[in-house]
C-alpha positions as CSV (number, residue, x, y, z in Angstrom):
1,M,115.3,15.2,70.4
2,P,116.1,15.8,66.7
3,A,118.0,18.8,65.2
4,T,114.9,19.9,63.2
5,E,112.7,19.4,66.1
6,Q,115.2,21.2,69.1
7,N,114.9,24.2,66.1
8,N,111.1,24.3,65.7
9,F,110.8,24.2,69.4
10,N,113.6,27.1,70.0
11,Q,111.7,29.5,67.6
12,S,108.5,28.1,68.9
13,Y,109.8,29.8,72.4
14,R,111.3,33.1,71.1
15,Y,107.7,33.7,69.2
16,E,105.7,33.0,72.8
17,A,108.8,35.2,74.6
18,L,108.2,37.9,72.0
19,F,104.6,37.8,72.5
20,N,104.2,37.5,76.0
21,H,106.7,40.2,76.9
22,A,106.2,42.7,74.1
23,S,106.0,46.6,75.8
24,M,102.7,47.1,73.1
25,G,99.4,45.4,72.6
26,I,99.0,42.5,70.5
27,V,95.7,41.0,69.3
28,V,95.3,38.4,67.1
29,V,91.6,37.9,65.7
30,N,90.5,35.5,62.5
31,S,88.9,36.6,59.3
32,H,85.5,37.3,61.4
33,G,86.9,39.2,63.4
34,I,86.7,37.0,66.3
35,I,89.4,37.2,69.0
36,L,91.8,33.8,69.3
37,S,94.9,35.0,71.3
38,V,96.2,38.0,73.4
39,N,99.1,39.0,75.1
40,P,99.5,40.1,78.9
41,F,100.3,44.0,77.8
42,A,97.0,44.5,76.2
43,L,95.0,42.0,78.9
44,N,96.7,44.9,81.2
45,L,95.5,48.0,78.7
46,F,92.1,46.7,78.2
47,C,91.5,45.5,81.9
48,Y,90.2,42.2,80.7
49,T,91.2,38.7,81.9
50,I,92.0,36.0,78.8
51,D,88.6,33.9,79.6
52,E,86.3,37.4,79.6
53,I,87.9,38.6,76.1
54,I,89.0,35.6,73.5
55,D,86.5,34.0,71.1
56,K,84.9,37.8,71.4
57,P,84.4,40.0,68.4
58,I,87.0,42.7,68.1
59,E,84.2,45.5,68.6
60,I,84.3,44.9,72.0
61,L,88.1,46.9,72.8
62,I,86.2,49.8,70.2
63,P,83.8,52.3,71.0
64,N,80.0,52.0,70.3
65,R,79.9,55.0,68.0
66,F,82.2,53.5,65.4
67,H,81.6,49.6,65.2
68,A,79.3,50.0,61.9
69,K,82.5,51.7,60.3
70,H,85.1,49.5,61.8
71,V,82.8,46.6,60.8
72,D,83.2,47.7,57.3
73,H,87.0,48.6,57.5
74,R,87.6,44.9,58.9
75,E,85.6,43.1,55.7
76,D,87.5,45.7,53.3
77,Y,90.5,44.1,54.7
78,T,90.1,41.1,55.1
79,H,89.8,41.2,51.4
80,N,92.6,42.9,50.8
81,P,94.8,42.0,53.5
82,K,98.5,44.0,53.3
83,S,100.8,44.7,56.7
84,R,100.3,48.5,57.2
85,P,99.6,51.2,59.9
86,I,95.7,52.1,59.9
87,G,94.0,55.7,60.5
88,V,96.8,57.6,59.3
89,G,96.8,61.2,60.2
90,M,93.5,60.6,62.7
91,T,93.4,60.4,66.3
92,L,92.1,56.4,66.8
93,F,90.0,55.2,70.4
94,A,89.7,52.0,72.1
95,V,87.7,51.4,75.2
96,K,88.6,49.6,78.3
97,K,86.5,47.1,79.9
98,N,85.1,49.8,82.2
99,G,84.0,51.8,79.7
100,S,86.9,54.4,80.0
101,E,88.6,55.4,76.0
102,F,92.3,56.3,75.7
103,P,93.3,57.4,72.0
104,I,95.9,54.5,70.2
105,E,98.1,53.7,67.3
106,V,97.7,50.5,65.2
107,S,99.2,48.8,63.1
108,L,98.3,45.8,61.4
109,G,99.9,42.6,60.2
110,N,98.7,38.9,58.2
111,Y,98.6,35.3,57.8
112,E,97.0,32.2,56.9
113,K,96.2,29.4,59.1
114,D,94.3,26.3,58.1
115,G,93.2,27.9,55.2
116,D,91.8,31.0,57.8
117,K,93.1,34.6,56.9
118,N,94.3,35.5,60.6
119,V,95.2,39.5,61.4
120,I,97.7,40.8,64.2
121,A,96.7,44.1,65.3
122,F,99.7,45.5,67.2
123,I,98.2,48.1,70.2
124,S,100.3,50.9,71.2
125,D,98.9,53.6,74.1
126,I,99.6,57.1,73.1
127,S,97.6,59.0,75.8
128,I,100.8,60.3,77.3
129,R,101.8,62.2,73.8
130,K,98.6,62.8,73.0
131,N,98.7,64.7,76.6
132,A,101.6,66.0,75.7
133,E,100.5,67.4,72.5
134,A,97.8,69.0,74.4
135,E,99.8,70.3,77.0
136,I,102.1,71.7,73.8
137,I,98.4,73.7,71.7
138,K,97.8,74.6,75.0
139,L,100.8,76.7,75.8
140,N,100.9,77.8,72.2
141,D,97.7,79.1,72.1
142,E,98.6,80.8,75.5
143,L,102.0,81.9,73.8
144,E,100.0,82.9,70.7
145,A,97.6,85.0,73.0
146,T,100.3,86.6,75.0
147,V,102.3,87.4,71.7
148,Q,98.8,89.1,70.7
149,Q,98.1,91.0,73.8
150,R,101.7,92.0,73.9
151,T,101.0,93.1,70.2
152,K,97.8,94.6,71.1
153,E,99.7,96.5,74.3
154,L,102.6,97.5,72.2
155,T,100.3,99.3,69.2
156,D,98.4,100.5,71.5
157,A,101.4,102.4,72.8
158,M,102.6,103.5,69.7
159,H,99.2,104.7,69.2
160,Q,99.3,106.7,72.1
161,L,102.6,107.6,71.4
162,E,101.4,108.9,68.0
163,K,98.8,110.7,69.6
164,S,101.1,112.2,72.2
165,K,103.4,113.3,69.6
166,E,100.3,115.0,67.4
167,E,99.0,116.5,70.3
168,L,102.9,118.2,71.1
169,S,102.9,119.0,67.9
170,R,99.5,120.7,67.7
171,S,100.6,122.6,70.9
172,L,103.8,123.4,69.5
173,A,102.3,124.7,66.6
174,K,99.7,126.7,68.7
175,E,102.5,128.0,71.0
176,K,104.4,129.2,68.2
177,E,101.5,130.9,66.5
178,L,100.9,132.8,69.7
179,S,104.4,133.4,69.9
180,E,104.0,135.0,66.4
181,L,100.9,136.3,66.8
182,K,102.2,138.4,69.8
183,S,105.3,139.6,67.7
184,R,103.1,140.5,65.7
185,F,100.8,142.5,67.9
186,V,103.7,144.4,69.2
187,S,105.1,145.4,66.2
188,M,101.5,146.5,64.6
189,A,100.9,148.1,67.7
190,S,103.7,150.2,68.0
191,H,103.1,151.2,64.8
192,E,99.5,151.9,64.6
193,F,98.9,153.5,68.2
194,R,102.1,155.8,67.3
195,T,99.9,157.8,65.2
196,P,96.6,158.4,67.2
197,L,98.4,158.9,70.3
198,S,100.5,161.2,68.8
199,T,97.5,163.8,67.2
200,V,95.9,163.1,70.7
201,L,99.1,164.4,72.6
202,S,99.4,167.3,69.9
203,S,95.3,168.4,70.0
204,T,95.6,168.2,73.6
205,Y,98.9,170.4,73.6
206,L,97.0,173.2,71.5
207,I,93.8,172.9,73.2
208,E,95.5,174.4,75.8
209,K,97.2,177.8,73.6
210,Y,93.7,178.5,72.5
211,T,92.4,180.1,75.1
212,S,90.7,183.0,73.7
213,G,86.8,183.1,72.7
214,E,87.6,183.7,69.0
215,Q,89.7,180.5,68.8
216,Q,86.1,177.7,69.5
217,S,86.4,176.7,66.2
218,K,90.2,175.5,66.6
219,R,89.4,173.6,69.8
220,E,86.4,172.3,68.1
221,K,88.4,170.8,65.7
222,H,91.1,169.2,67.4
223,L,88.8,167.8,70.2
224,Q,87.1,166.1,67.0
225,R,91.1,164.7,66.5
226,I,91.2,163.9,69.4
227,V,87.8,161.2,69.6
228,S,88.8,160.4,66.1
229,S,91.7,159.3,67.6
230,V,90.1,157.6,70.3
231,N,88.1,156.4,68.2
232,M,90.4,154.6,66.0
233,L,92.6,152.9,69.0
234,T,89.3,151.7,70.5
235,D,88.7,149.7,66.9
236,I,92.3,148.4,67.2
237,L,91.6,147.5,70.7
238,N,88.4,145.6,69.7
239,D,89.7,143.5,66.8
240,F,92.0,141.8,69.3
241,L,89.6,141.5,71.6
242,S,87.2,139.8,68.7
243,V,90.3,137.8,67.2
244,G,90.8,136.2,71.0
245,K,87.4,135.3,71.9
246,I,87.5,133.2,68.0
247,E,91.1,131.8,68.6
248,E,89.2,131.0,72.7
249,G,85.6,129.3,71.1
250,K,84.1,132.2,72.9
251,I,81.7,134.0,70.2
252,S,78.3,133.0,71.1
253,V,76.0,132.6,68.4
254,R,72.1,133.8,68.9
255,F,70.6,133.6,65.8
256,S,67.1,135.8,65.6
257,E,64.4,136.6,63.1
258,F,64.5,140.6,62.1
259,N,64.0,142.4,59.2
260,I,67.4,142.3,57.1
261,Q,66.4,145.8,55.0
262,E,65.9,147.5,58.2
263,H,69.3,146.2,60.1
264,I,71.4,147.3,56.9
265,A,69.7,150.9,56.5
266,A,70.2,151.7,60.4
267,V,73.3,150.2,60.4
268,M,74.6,153.1,57.4
269,E,72.7,155.4,59.1
270,E,74.9,155.0,61.9
271,I,78.0,154.6,60.3
272,K,78.0,157.4,57.0
273,N,79.2,160.1,59.6
274,N,83.1,157.8,59.5
275,L,83.1,158.0,55.3
276,K,85.2,160.2,53.5
277,L,83.9,163.3,52.0
278,N,81.1,163.2,49.8
279,Q,81.3,160.0,49.7
280,Q,77.6,157.9,49.3
281,M,75.8,154.2,50.2
282,Q,73.5,152.7,47.6
283,Y,71.4,149.9,49.3
284,N,69.4,147.4,47.3
285,H,67.5,144.5,48.6
286,T,65.4,141.3,46.9
287,G,63.4,138.7,48.2
288,D,61.9,138.5,51.8
289,N,63.1,141.0,53.9
290,M,62.9,138.5,57.0
291,V,65.8,136.3,58.1
292,E,67.1,134.1,60.6
293,M,70.8,135.6,61.6
294,D,72.6,136.6,64.5
295,T,72.1,140.7,64.5
296,S,75.0,141.4,66.1
297,L,77.6,139.7,63.8
298,V,75.9,141.1,60.5
299,K,76.7,144.6,62.3
300,H,79.7,143.9,63.1
301,I,80.3,142.5,59.0
302,I,78.2,145.2,57.3
303,M,80.4,147.6,59.5
304,N,83.3,146.7,58.7
305,L,83.1,145.5,55.4
306,I,81.7,149.7,54.6
307,S,84.9,150.9,56.9
308,N,87.0,149.0,54.3
309,A,85.2,150.1,51.1
310,S,85.4,153.8,52.4
311,K,89.1,153.8,53.5
312,F,90.5,152.1,50.3
313,S,88.3,154.5,48.1
314,Q,88.6,158.2,46.6
315,K,86.2,161.0,48.2
316,G,83.0,161.4,46.4
317,S,83.1,157.5,45.2
318,I,80.3,156.0,45.3
319,I,79.9,152.3,47.7
320,K,77.0,150.2,46.7
321,I,75.9,147.8,49.6
322,K,73.2,144.9,48.3
323,T,71.3,141.9,50.2
324,K,69.6,139.2,48.5
325,Q,67.1,136.4,50.0
326,T,66.6,132.8,48.1
327,K,64.8,129.5,49.1
328,N,68.5,128.6,50.8
329,H,70.7,131.4,50.9
330,V,70.9,134.6,52.2
331,I,73.6,136.9,49.8
332,L,75.3,139.9,51.4
333,S,77.5,141.9,49.2
334,V,79.9,145.5,49.6
335,K,81.5,146.8,46.5
336,D,83.3,149.7,46.2
337,E,85.3,152.1,43.3
338,G,88.5,151.9,45.1
339,M,92.5,150.7,44.7
340,G,91.6,146.8,43.8
341,I,93.1,144.3,45.0
342,S,96.2,142.3,43.6
343,K,95.4,138.4,42.4
344,D,98.6,137.7,44.7
345,D,97.1,139.2,47.5
346,Q,93.5,137.7,47.5
347,K,95.1,134.8,48.3
348,H,96.0,135.5,51.9
349,L,93.1,138.1,52.6
350,M,91.6,136.4,55.5
351,E,94.7,135.8,57.5
352,R,95.4,137.4,60.5
353,F,97.9,141.1,60.5
354,F,97.6,140.5,56.3
355,R,97.2,144.1,54.9
356,G,97.6,144.8,50.7
357,A,100.9,145.6,49.2
358,N,99.3,148.5,48.0
359,A,97.5,149.7,51.3
360,G,100.7,152.1,52.0
361,N,100.4,154.2,55.1
362,I,96.2,154.0,55.1
363,Q,95.6,153.0,58.7
364,G,94.6,149.3,59.5
365,T,95.1,146.2,61.5
366,G,95.3,143.5,59.4
367,L,92.5,141.5,61.2
368,G,89.3,143.0,60.1
369,L,88.5,140.5,56.9
370,H,90.1,137.5,59.3
371,I,87.6,138.5,61.9
372,V,84.8,139.3,59.1
373,A,85.2,135.8,57.6
374,K,85.0,133.7,60.9
375,Y,81.6,135.5,61.8
376,A,80.5,134.5,58.4
377,E,81.4,130.9,59.0
378,L,79.9,130.9,62.4
379,M,76.1,131.7,60.6
380,N,77.3,128.9,57.6
381,G,78.8,131.4,55.5
382,T,81.4,131.7,53.1
383,M,83.1,135.0,51.7
384,E,84.6,135.6,48.4
385,C,86.1,138.4,46.6
386,N,86.2,140.0,43.6
387,S,89.0,142.5,42.5
388,D,90.8,144.0,40.0
389,L,93.7,146.9,40.4
390,E,92.5,150.2,40.2
391,K,89.1,148.7,39.2
392,G,87.3,148.5,42.6
393,T,86.5,145.4,45.3
394,E,83.7,143.2,46.2
395,F,83.2,141.1,48.8
396,K,80.4,138.9,48.8
397,I,79.4,136.7,51.4
398,T,76.7,133.6,50.8
399,F,75.0,132.5,53.9
400,S,72.9,129.4,54.0
401,T,70.3,128.9,55.5
402,N,68.9,125.3,55.0
403,L,71.4,124.2,57.4
404,P,70.6,122.8,61.1
405,V,70.9,125.7,63.7
C-alpha cells in the first residue's frame, strides 16, 4: 500500500476509534437537521438502535415543548455556523426513547461535505452533577434554615435574658424602694409618734393627780389632749395604710352620682373643729351640682387639703374652697393664706415623705399630698400647685369627666 493511502487509512482508523469509543455522545446532522451518524455512546445514552435513529430529525432527541424554538435555533446556526457550547448559563434537556428527560451539556462543531453544512453535537449527560448541585442546594437551604432557626433561638434567648434583666432590675428597684420606705417609716415613726405618745403619757399621769371636783376642767383639758394625740396617731397610721393599698393596687374606685356642693359642705362641717383658732372656711361652687365621682376619695382629698391649709396657716386666716363643673371637667381647689412653698420644694411635693424646707416643727408624715395625687389620678385627675413664700398656697385638681370609667 502506498504511503499516502496508508496515512489516510491510519487517520480514518483513528477518527473511527475516537468516534466509536468516545465517552460522550456524538451526533452528526446535516443542514436540515437530519441525523447522519451517531456514536455508540449516544445510542446507549438515548436508548436507541442505529436503525431507529439514522435519518430522523434531531428533534427526536429533544422534548416536545422545545421543538419549535430548537428548529429556529438550528436554522440560525446553519446560516452562521461556528464551534461553541450552547445554552451557556441554562439547563438543557434531552429525551430518551422511553420519554424520560435528563439534563445535558452540548457543544457544537461544523464542517462541509459534498457542499452541505454538517453539524457535530457533542452531548454530555450531567444528571449526576445536577443531582449533586441539587443536593448541595438542599443542604445549603437546610443549613440556612438551621442558621435562621439558631439565630431566632439566640435572639429569643437574648430577648428573654434582657426581659429577665429588666424584671430583675425592677425587682431590685422595688426592693430598694421598699427598704427605703421601711427605713423612712422607722425614722418618721420614731419622730412623729414620740410627741403624741408623750402627750398621752403625761396627760394620763396628770389626770391621776387631779382628784378633786374643782379640778374637773383640768382633767377635761388633758382628756382632750389625749383624744387629739390618739387622732393624730390614727391619721399617721391611716396614711401608711393608704400608701400601702395604693402601692399594691388595692384601691377600688366606685363612681357614683352625687351632689358635690352638699358633699363638700358636709366635709367642711366635719373638719371645722380641727381648724386653728378663728380660722374660717369659705366655699363657692359654679356649674351643675351633680357629678360622677368616688365620694370617699373626694372626701379624703378635701379633708387632706383643708387640713394642710389649716396646719400651715396662721390663726384667724381664711381657707377658700372652690368647685366648678364644666362640660368635660370638675375642678376642685383649696387656697390658704399660709407660709407658702418655695419653687424648689414644689417640684417634690407629690413624693412620699417629702416635707417643705419651711415646714419646721409642724407635724406631718409627708404622705398626704402623695396620697391626694394618687387618689386624683385614680379618678382621671391631675393636681397642680400655685404658691409663693409668705403669700399662701393653692392646690387645684382637674378631673376629666369625658373619659371612659
